[in-house]
C-alpha positions as CSV (number, residue, x, y, z in Angstrom):
1,M,0.2,0.3,0.0
2,N,2.0,2.9,-1.2
3,A,-1.2,5.5,-0.8
4,A,-1.7,8.0,2.2
5,T,-4.5,7.3,4.3
6,A,-6.8,9.2,6.5
7,C,-6.0,7.0,9.9
8,S,-2.5,5.4,9.3
9,G,-1.3,7.9,6.9
10,N,1.5,5.5,5.0
11,D,2.0,2.7,7.5
12,P,0.8,-0.2,5.6
13,S,0.4,-2.2,8.6
14,P,-3.0,-1.7,9.5
15,F,-4.0,-3.0,6.1
16,P,-5.3,-7.0,6.9
17,S,-3.3,-9.6,4.8
18,S,-6.9,-10.4,3.3
19,N,-7.6,-7.3,1.5
20,L,-10.7,-7.4,3.2
21,F,-11.0,-3.3,4.2
22,A,-13.2,-0.3,3.7
23,A,-13.1,3.5,4.2
24,A,-15.7,5.0,6.7
25,G,-18.2,7.6,5.0
26,E,-19.5,10.6,7.2
27,G,-21.8,8.6,9.1
28,A,-19.6,6.1,10.6
29,W,-16.1,8.4,10.1
30,D,-17.1,9.0,14.1
31,N,-13.9,11.9,14.2
32,G,-11.1,9.4,13.2
33,A,-12.6,7.0,16.0
34,A,-13.8,4.6,13.3
35,C,-10.2,3.9,12.4
36,G,-9.3,-0.1,13.0
37,R,-12.9,-0.7,13.7
38,Q,-14.1,-4.2,12.6
39,Y,-18.0,-5.2,11.4
40,R,-19.1,-8.4,10.3
41,V,-20.7,-7.7,6.8
42,R,-23.1,-9.5,4.5
43,C,-25.0,-9.1,1.5
44,I,-28.7,-8.8,2.3
45,S,-30.3,-7.4,-1.3
46,A,-29.9,-5.7,-4.5
47,P,-31.7,-4.2,-7.7
48,T,-30.8,-7.1,-9.4
49,P,-31.1,-10.5,-8.3
50,G,-28.5,-13.1,-7.7
51,T,-26.1,-10.2,-6.8
52,C,-25.8,-11.1,-3.7
53,K,-23.2,-14.3,-2.6
54,A,-25.9,-15.9,-0.3
55,D,-24.6,-17.2,3.2
56,Q,-21.6,-15.2,2.6
57,S,-20.0,-12.5,5.3
58,I,-16.8,-11.0,6.1
59,I,-15.4,-9.1,8.6
60,V,-13.9,-5.7,7.1
61,K,-11.5,-3.1,8.8
62,I,-11.9,0.6,8.4
63,V,-8.4,1.9,7.3
64,D,-9.4,5.0,5.9
65,R,-12.4,7.7,5.6
66,A,-14.1,7.9,2.0
67,Q,-14.3,11.7,1.7
68,T,-10.3,11.9,1.6
69,T,-9.5,8.7,0.2
70,V,-6.7,8.7,-3.0
71,S,-8.7,6.5,-4.5
72,R,-12.2,8.2,-4.9
73,P,-15.4,6.8,-4.5
74,S,-17.8,6.9,-7.2
75,R,-20.4,8.5,-5.0
76,D,-19.4,10.9,-2.1
77,G,-22.3,10.5,0.7
78,A,-21.8,6.5,0.9
79,V,-21.5,5.4,4.7
80,L,-18.9,2.6,3.6
81,V,-16.8,2.4,0.8
82,L,-15.7,-1.5,0.7
83,S,-12.3,-2.2,-1.3
84,T,-12.7,-4.1,-4.5
85,T,-11.5,-7.7,-2.9
86,A,-14.5,-7.3,0.3
87,F,-17.1,-6.4,-2.2
88,G,-16.4,-9.0,-4.7
89,A,-16.1,-11.7,-1.5
90,I,-19.8,-11.1,-0.6
91,A,-21.5,-9.9,-4.0
92,N,-21.5,-9.9,-7.8
93,P,-18.3,-7.4,-8.2
94,S,-20.3,-6.2,-11.2
95,A,-22.5,-4.7,-9.5
96,A,-22.5,-0.8,-8.3
97,W,-23.4,-1.1,-4.9
98,V,-25.5,-3.7,-2.5
99,N,-27.6,-3.3,0.6
100,V,-26.0,-4.9,3.4
101,E,-26.2,-6.0,7.2
102,F,-23.5,-5.3,8.9
103,A,-22.3,-5.7,13.1
104,Q,-19.6,-4.1,14.8
105,M,-17.6,-6.4,16.5
106,S,-16.6,-6.5,20.0
107,T,-16.1,-8.4,22.9
108,S,-18.8,-7.1,24.9
109,P,-22.6,-8.2,23.3
110,H,-23.9,-5.0,25.2
111,E,-21.4,-2.9,22.7
112,L,-22.8,-5.4,19.5
113,H,-24.8,-2.9,17.5
114,L,-26.9,-4.4,14.7
115,Q,-27.6,-1.9,11.5
116,L,-28.7,-1.6,7.5
117,L,-26.8,-0.2,5.9
118,A,-27.7,1.2,2.3
119,L,-25.6,2.5,-0.7
120,L,-22.4,0.3,-0.2
121,F,-20.0,0.6,-3.2
122,I,-17.0,-0.5,-4.5
123,L,-14.3,2.1,-4.7
124,A,-14.1,2.0,-8.7
125,G,-17.4,1.4,-9.7
126,L,-20.3,3.1,-11.1
127,V,-23.1,4.1,-9.2
128,H,-26.8,3.8,-9.7
129,I,-29.0,5.9,-7.3
130,C,-32.8,3.7,-6.9
131,S,-35.6,4.2,-4.5
132,G,-36.0,1.7,-1.3
133,D,-32.8,3.0,0.1
134,V,-31.8,1.8,3.9
135,G,-30.4,3.6,6.4
136,T,-31.0,4.7,10.4
137,A,-32.8,7.8,11.7
138,G,-32.4,9.5,15.1
139,Q,-34.7,12.0,16.8
140,Y,-34.6,15.7,17.5
141,A,-36.9,17.9,20.0
142,P,-37.2,21.6,20.3
143,P,-36.1,24.2,19.6
144,Y,-35.9,23.4,16.0
145,L,-34.8,27.2,15.1
146,P,-32.9,28.5,13.8
147,T,-32.0,25.7,11.2
148,A,-29.3,25.6,8.2
149,C,-32.0,25.5,5.5
150,Y,-34.1,28.3,6.2
151,G,-32.9,30.6,9.3
152,N,-35.9,31.2,11.3
153,D,-38.0,31.2,8.7
154,V,-40.9,29.3,10.4
155,S,-43.1,29.1,6.9
156,E,-40.6,26.1,5.6
157,F,-42.3,23.8,8.5
158,P,-44.5,21.3,7.0
159,S,-47.8,21.9,9.1
160,S,-47.7,18.1,10.1
161,N,-44.4,18.5,12.0
162,F,-43.3,15.8,9.9
163,F,-39.8,17.1,9.5
164,A,-35.8,16.2,9.5
165,S,-32.5,17.1,9.6
166,A,-30.5,15.6,7.0
167,G,-27.5,13.7,8.0
168,E,-24.2,14.1,6.0
169,G,-25.0,11.3,3.5
170,I,-27.8,13.0,2.5
171,W,-27.1,16.4,3.2
172,D,-25.5,17.5,-0.1
173,N,-23.8,20.5,0.3
174,G,-27.2,21.9,1.0
175,A,-29.1,20.2,-2.1
176,A,-31.2,18.2,0.7
177,C,-32.5,21.4,1.7
178,G,-36.7,21.2,0.8
179,R,-36.5,17.3,-0.2
180,Q,-39.8,14.8,1.0
181,Y,-38.6,11.9,1.7
182,L,-41.2,8.7,2.1
183,V,-40.0,6.8,5.5
184,R,-41.4,3.7,7.6
185,C,-39.4,2.2,10.1
186,I,-38.0,-1.7,9.3
187,S,-36.4,-2.9,12.7
188,A,-34.6,-1.9,15.4
189,V,-32.7,-2.9,18.4
190,V,-35.2,-3.4,21.0
191,P,-38.5,-6.2,18.9
192,M,-41.9,-4.3,18.6
193,T,-40.5,-0.9,18.1
194,C,-41.8,0.0,14.8
195,I,-45.1,0.9,14.4
196,A,-46.3,-1.9,11.7
197,G,-47.5,-0.4,8.5
198,Q,-46.9,3.2,8.8
199,T,-45.1,5.2,6.6
200,I,-44.9,8.7,6.5
201,Q,-43.9,12.0,4.1
202,I,-41.3,14.4,5.8
203,K,-39.3,17.2,4.6
204,I,-35.8,18.4,4.9
205,V,-35.8,21.6,7.1
206,D,-31.7,21.2,8.3
207,R,-28.6,19.8,8.6
208,A,-28.3,17.1,11.7
209,V,-24.1,18.4,12.4
210,T,-25.6,22.5,13.2
211,S,-29.0,21.4,14.3
212,V,-29.8,24.2,17.7
213,S,-30.9,20.8,19.2
214,R,-28.9,17.5,19.3
215,P,-29.7,14.2,17.7
216,S,-30.4,11.1,19.4
217,R,-27.9,9.4,17.5
218,N,-25.0,10.9,15.7
219,G,-24.2,9.6,12.5
220,A,-27.7,8.7,11.6
221,T,-29.3,9.0,8.1
222,M,-31.3,12.1,9.1
223,V,-32.8,12.9,12.2
224,L,-36.6,12.7,12.7
225,S,-38.8,15.9,14.8
226,T,-40.5,13.7,17.3
227,T,-43.6,13.6,16.2
228,A,-42.0,12.4,12.8
229,F,-40.3,9.8,14.7
230,G,-43.2,9.1,17.3
231,A,-45.1,8.5,14.0
232,V,-43.2,5.4,12.9
233,A,-42.1,4.0,16.0
234,N,-41.8,3.7,19.7
235,A,-40.8,7.3,20.8
236,S,-38.9,6.1,23.7
237,A,-36.5,4.2,21.3
238,S,-33.4,6.8,20.5
239,S,-32.5,4.7,16.9
240,I,-34.3,2.6,14.2
241,N,-33.4,1.1,10.9
242,I,-35.4,2.6,8.1
243,E,-36.2,2.5,4.5
244,F,-36.4,5.6,2.8
245,Q,-37.1,7.1,-0.8
246,Q,-37.5,10.5,-2.3
247,V,-40.6,11.6,-3.4
């Protein structure tokens, strides 16, 4: 390895001999604390049937930051960017992206966090956007003003109070402001957290990393207002896995 990484510079020793490694997107970077973390990853679905390698899971190590990698990801904002070897181990390498289930490896079962991750891209692949993406959502309470999108203009908030702040993965340099998404809860750490069959439409009004009211979870794809969160899940939860689609 002769390209500098954000984790270890030009030191090749952190790279696993298996070449099963990844760069962390902003949602997983955690101010550099992601370096060295390991995740068990498996492919669960893709737009093209037969893309995933059934029952194949791998352990990858975070060795870089996707935003600053020398080899550029095909799309900014991915939560993780796998090495070509890692991607090919769980999916057809000709695919641009796959949906995966991943779990951070830990010696303590209380520190094991299962999440659903969407839009996982190979370093040199082409990207095709599709509906029904999978991500994570937290919640935040008032005060909501001012916002990164509209300052103190309350007229931009929907009367339903179904709104959200955008995580870095969907912020899109501010272009996310005003975008609307259909959102439903699909799973959570605690069983029965999701409200079955409930889908809502939310509007992006702020940026999660700069919101006045801090999110219940850092690094989420989006942070829902308390009203929006409570409409799709048990309001006592701090985070949920969601399926979301821009409308």
